[in-house]
C-alpha positions in Angstrom: 113.6 91.6 87.1 110.7 92.4 84.6 107.7 94.5 84.5 104.0 94.0 83.7 101.4 96.5 82.9 98.3 94.2 83.6 97.1 96.8 86.0 97.1 99.5 83.4 94.9 97.3 81.1 92.5 96.6 84.0 92.4 100.3 84.9 91.4 101.1 81.1 88.6 98.6 81.3 87.3 100.0 84.5 87.4 103.4 82.8 85.8 102.1 79.6 88.9 103.3 77.5 90.7 101.8 74.7 94.3 101.6 74.2 94.1 104.3 71.6 92.2 106.5 73.8 95.3 106.2 76.2 97.6 106.9 73.5 95.8 110.1 72.5 95.0 111.6 75.9 98.5 110.6 77.4 100.5 111.8 74.4 102.4 108.8 74.1 103.7 107.2 70.8 102.4 104.0 69.0 105.7 102.4 69.7 105.4 103.1 73.4 101.9 101.7 73.4 103.4 98.6 71.6 106.0 98.2 74.1 103.4 98.4 76.9 101.5 95.7 75.2 104.5 93.4 75.2 105.4 94.2 78.8 108.6 95.8 77.6 110.4 98.7 79.5 109.2 102.2 78.6 110.6 105.5 79.9 109.6 106.9 83.3 108.4 109.9 81.3 105.9 107.8 79.6 104.7 106.2 82.7 104.3 109.8 84.3 102.3 110.9 81.2 100.0 107.9 81.6 99.5 108.4 85.3 98.8 112.2 84.9 96.3 111.3 82.1 94.5 108.7 84.1 94.8 110.5 87.5 96.7 107.6 89.2 99.8 106.6 90.8 102.6 104.5 89.3 101.7 101.4 91.5 98.3 101.4 89.8 100.0 101.0 86.3 103.0 98.8 86.7 104.2 95.9 88.7 107.8 94.7 89.0 108.2 91.0 88.7 111.1 89.3 90.5 112.3 86.1 88.7 115.3 85.6 91.0 115.9 81.8 91.4 115.0 80.4 94.7 112.7 83.1 95.7 109.3 82.2 97.5 107.3 84.5 95.4 107.5 85.2 91.6 105.9 88.6 91.8 107.0 91.5 94.0 104.9 94.7 93.6 106.1 98.3 94.3 103.8 98.4 97.2 105.7 95.6 98.9 108.6 97.9 99.4 106.5 100.7 101.2 107.0 101.0 104.9 104.1 100.1 107.2 102.4 103.1 108.8 
């Protein structure tokens, strides 16, 4: 399994924000911002700060990628695990 923050970068574009703007309003460190840019794991606390600063939910920021061999799909999003209403 791995993560990607592509949705986060798209959200920032939609809000006309720069990555440094996110760093400042969310109160995250430069090293956390660098990890996000490289699709590396960051703490859930950092994700929470980002979501609170942007007024969004975690599924609007991060996707979980499933690289399990033999799988039909390469990507599985958090929303794939939600129960149907």
